[in-house]
N, C-alpha and C positions, 0 to 999 in steps of 0.2 A: 639618502642623496641619490642612490641609484634609481629609486622609484621616481624621484623628481626628474632626473635626466632622461628617463624613459617615458615621460609625458604625464605622470600623475599630477592632478590638480592640487591636492592637499595631502600631506603626509603627517600623521600623528604618531608619536612614539610614546609608548607606555613603559616607564622605568621606575625603579625605586626612588623615593623622594631624595635620598642622598646623592643620586646621580643627575638630578634635574639640571643643575647649572652646567655640568660638563656636557650633557647632551645638547642643551640649548646653544652652547658655544660653537657647535659645529656649523650652524647656519641659521640666520634669522628666519628662514622659511619654515623651519621645523616647528610643528606644534607639539609641545611636550605636556603629557599628562603623567601623573605619578600615583604610586601606591605606597603605603607606609612600611610594609614589611621589607626586610633586606633581600630576601629571595621570594620569587613568585610562589604563592600558595593560596589556600582558600580565602585568606583575608583580602586578597587582591581581586577577587572575582567580580565584585560590583563595578570597580573601575574598568576591568577588562571587558565586561559585558557591554558597558556603555561605548567603549571604543569599537568593539566588534559590530554593534548595531549602527554606529555612525559610519563605518567604512563600507565601501563596495567590496573590497577584498582585504582580508587580514593576513598578516605574516606573523607566525608564531615560532619562537625558538632561538633565533640568533641572539647571542649574548645572555641566554637564559641561565647558564651555569647550573646550579644545583636546584633550580626551581622545580616544583611539581605542577606540570601542566595538565594532568589528568582531569582536574576539576573543570576544564574547559570543554570536555568531550561533548556534552549535551547541547552546547550553544554554538558550535562551529558550523559554518556553512560558507563556502567559497573562501577557503583559507589556503595559504602556502605554508607548509609545515617543514621545518628544517631543524638540524642540529639536535640539541638536547630535548626538543619536544617530540621527536619522531617516535621514540620508544613509548612515551606516555600517551600519544594520540594515534597510534597505528590502527586502532579499532574504529576510527571515524570513517565516514563515507563521503565520496564525491568531493574530495579535496585533492591538492597537489602536494606530493612529498618530494623533497630534493636531497636525498641522502648521498654521502660519499660511500665507497664500497663497504667499509666496516659498519657504517650505520645501516646500510641496506641489509646486512645479515639479520637484523632484527625482524625483517619482514618475511623471511623465508624466500621461496621461489617467487620472483616478481610477477610472473604471469598468473600464477595461482592467487597471489595476493590481490592483484588488480581485479581478477574475476570475482573474488569474494566481496570486495569493498566498493568497487567502482571508482577508486582513487586512481590518480595518475602518478607514476613513479618516474622521476628523472634521476638516474644514477650517474653521478659525475665521475669523470676519470680521464685518462688519455683520449679516449673516445667516449662521449656521453651517450647514454641509452635512455630513450623515452619509451616507457611501457604503458599502454592504455588499452581500453576496450577496443580501440581501432587497430591495435597491433603494436609493432615495435618499430621505432625509428632510431638510427644511429646518427649522431651529430658529431662530425669531425672538425671542430673549430677550436681555437685557443692556442696557448703557448705554454711552454714548460714553466715559465715564470708564474703561472697561475696556481702553482701549488702553495703559494704564500697564503697565510691565514687571512680570511676576509673576502676572498673572491666568491665563496659560496653564499655569503651574506648578500653580496652585491647581486648575485643571480636571483635570490628571492625577491629583491626589490624590483628587478626588471620584469620578472614573470608576473608579479602582482600588478604592476602598472599596466602591462599589456592586457591582462585579464580584465582589469577594471575599466579599460577603454573599449571593451566589447569583443575582443578576440575570444574564440572558443578556448576552453582550458587546454585542450590538446595543442592548438596552434600557439597559444601563449607560452606553453612550456617549451615546445620545439624552437620557436623563434627567440624566446628568452635565452636559451642555451646558445643559439647562433650569435645573437647580439652580444652576449656576455663574452663569448669566445673571441669575436671580432674586435671588441674593445680591448681585450687582453693582447691580441696580436698587434694592434695599433700602438698600444703603450709600450710593448716590447721593442718595437722599431725605434723608439726614442730612448728608452731607459734600459734596454737589454734585460738581463736577468734580475736587475734591481727594480723592475717595475712593481709598483704597489697598487692595491685596489683603489686607493685615493687618486692615483694617476689614471687608472683604467676608467673610472667613473666619468672623467671629462671627455672620454672618447665614445661614450654611449650614443649621443645623438648622431655622430658620424657613422658609427657602426649600424645604427638603425636605418640610415639612408642606404647603406650598402646592402643590408640583408633584406629589407622590405620593399625595395624599389621594383 
């Protein structure tokens, strides 16, 4: 839903068959594809490859749980990698990784990691850091309410949508963090510390106007 609010034309979600109905119930706009295994593994590769080939930008990791994403390594290009997929796919190249600080520890020194892989790393926290071959940017946007689970998943959707619409990966990452943070700030003005990602998503279009104008 964050990707849609950030301007993506079509969003397809690949989930286990048992989760099809729950996923589809979130919005009639979501295109749902499924794989038969309970967790993502080599049996889901054919479906995953079709989705990756269909998409302009893929998002890998949110909601992945105990899945093994390492099987995707050879087929990924233009992907935003988050959460449980970071450890499995850290050897890929020319993608965007969005770890929180403990996930970032798997990458070692961010500057050295970026130099070796060509990936972009966005380490989220009180102040977000974007490390790329262009250098480092610090993004100071957001609200303390954004420590709630799900705001990182929202970020991946925003970044992917911006990248798919033609922004450079560096600008998509930096602007995605700014937009995500601004949406959190706007939601917190209404809901205070009880703001949820589902509230923040509705403020993404307004946040885009503020950040990108």
